[in-house]
N, C-alpha and C positions, 0 to 999 in steps of 0.2 A: 836297504832298509825307506827308501823314498818310494818303493813301491807299493811296500804292506801299507806306509801310514793312507797311500792315494787308495789303496784297495779297500784301508778301516774305511777310509773318508765315503768312500762311493758307496762303500755299502748301510753304512751310516745313513748315509745321504737320502738314498732311495726307502728308505723304512720312516724314516723321521718328516719327511715333508707332505705325508698323507693328513689331511686334518684329521686329527682324530682330538679326543676331549683336550687333552694334554695342550697340545696347541690353538684347539678354540680358547680356550684360559689362557694363556699368554695375550692373545690376540684383544678378548675384553681387558686384562688388567693393563696392555698396552695403549687400546683409547681411552681405557677408563683414567689412564695418568696417575695411577694405584699402583704400592709399593713395586713397580716396574723391575729394579735391581733385586729384590727379594726375589720374586717368581722368579726370574729368570736365574740368578745364581742356585734356587733350589732344584729346577729343572737338569741344570749341569751336575750339582755334585748328586743327583739319581741317578746319571745316566750311568757318572763316572765308578760309581758304583758296583751297579747292576753289569755295568760294560767289566769289569774287573772278575766280578764273581761267574759268571757266563762263562770267558777266556777262560778263567782259574779251574773251569772242569763243569761248572753248575750244570753249564747250558749240556754238552752232554749227555749226562747223567738224565735228565729231565728228556731229552729226546728220544734215549732209549727205552723211554719208559710207559709204556702204552697209555696206560691209568693216570699216569701224573698232567698227563698227555692231554685224555678227554677232562681230567676237571678243568683242568687249564682252561680249555678252548669253551666249554659252556659258563665256567664263569664272567671269562672274555668277553661271552654273546648277554649272557647277562646284565654287565654290569654296561656292557655299549648299548642295549638296549633300555635298558633304564635312563641314562646320560642322555638318549635319542626322546626319552619322552618329555624326561625337561624343558630337551630346549624346544621342542615342538609349545610345551604346554608356553614356555615364555615367548612364541609368535606370535601364537595367539593371543598375547596381553596387548594393550592397547598405548599403557605405558613406553617411555621412551625410556635407556641406559645413559646416563652423565658420558661426555666424553669430556671430564676431564673431573680434575676433584676438587671435592668443596667440603662444607662443615660437617656433610654426613659419609667422608671418606668412611673409610673400613678400617681399623686398628690394623696393627702388621700380626699379631697374633691368628688371628681371622683369616687373614690372605695369607700367611703361612701354615695355616690347616689345612687352607681352601688346595691350596695348587700340590700341595703333600700325598691329599684325598686321591685327586685325577690325576697325580701319577702312579702312587705303588696300590691306591684299591684298584687299578685297573689291568685285568688279567693279560691285559693285550699288551701290556707295555712288557709284561715279563718273557710271553713268546719272542719277541722283537726281540730284546736285547740279550735275554738270557741263552733262547733258545738257537732263535737266529743266526745273532751276530755272536752269541758268544760261543758254538758250536764252530763256526766256521773261523772265529778269532783263536780258539784253541789247535783249530788245525796247522797254524802257522809253522815254520821250523824257527827254533833255537832263538834267538831276542825279535824276530820279527812277531811275534804275539805281543812285545809291548808297543812296536811302530803300529801295528794292526790296532793294540788299543786306542793310541796314541790317536792316531789319525779321525776314527771314531768319537772320540773325547772331541776334538779340538771341532769335527763339522756341528756337533749337538750345541757347541758352544754358538758359533759364528749361527748356526739358524737360530735358536731361541732369541736372541741378542738382537738378531736384526728381525726376527718378527716383536721382539716384545717392544724395543725403540723404535722400528719403524710402523707400528702400526699409529703411529701418531698424525702422521703423514695422511691418511686415510679420515681422520676428524672432522673434517667437513663434511665426509659425506653421510660419514654416521650419527650428525648430529640432527638428524631424520629420520624418523620412530621408523618408518616401511624400512630404511636399510636394515637395521636392528632386528627385523621381524623377517627379513631375508634369509637373514646370516642363519641367523637359529633356524628357520624350517631347515637350509642347506645342511646346517650341520645336523639335524636331527635326520634326515633323510640320510646322508655320509653314515653316523651313528650303523644305524639299521641297515644299513648296506656289507659294512663291515660284521654286525654281528650274525648278518644269515651267510656271508663268507666265512669265518670261523667255524659256522656251525657243520658247514660243507668241507 
């Protein structure tokens, strides 16, 4: 069972560590120190649900349907391109983002809506969790599916926790507006690169 657990953890780590829209959002909330627990928990719960659905057979079903795969690829590319445009627009603005909460801190409802949007409206998440991770998990024999899924989920919880709560260590760096502009520009370039990769 430990082999299946490590296999799930390793595959999840290889998919999750690329700076995507979800990771960028968790990093932003961590740097701002706003609703970090809520953001991390929402990401982990979404991962758990999507991993379970994928392992229970949805991943194999989707990967065997070329039309659905094409729709997911084009939808994912469109979302990533739009997110890249948003990040680049932010990079061109001269104001800096707060690195700690203040009197204008975001309410928990819009914070939850924001993390759910970057998670569930991003078709790239479905490709990673349902199609890739889910299809591999569904192929594990017997109880191996459960341990594979648990390993993937443990990796997600560890990653988002480190990203959200570890971001505050970078707060002194991101107190400077230039650091935010560089981060936003880098995110935009990565989003456009991922979009092109999906289309190809």
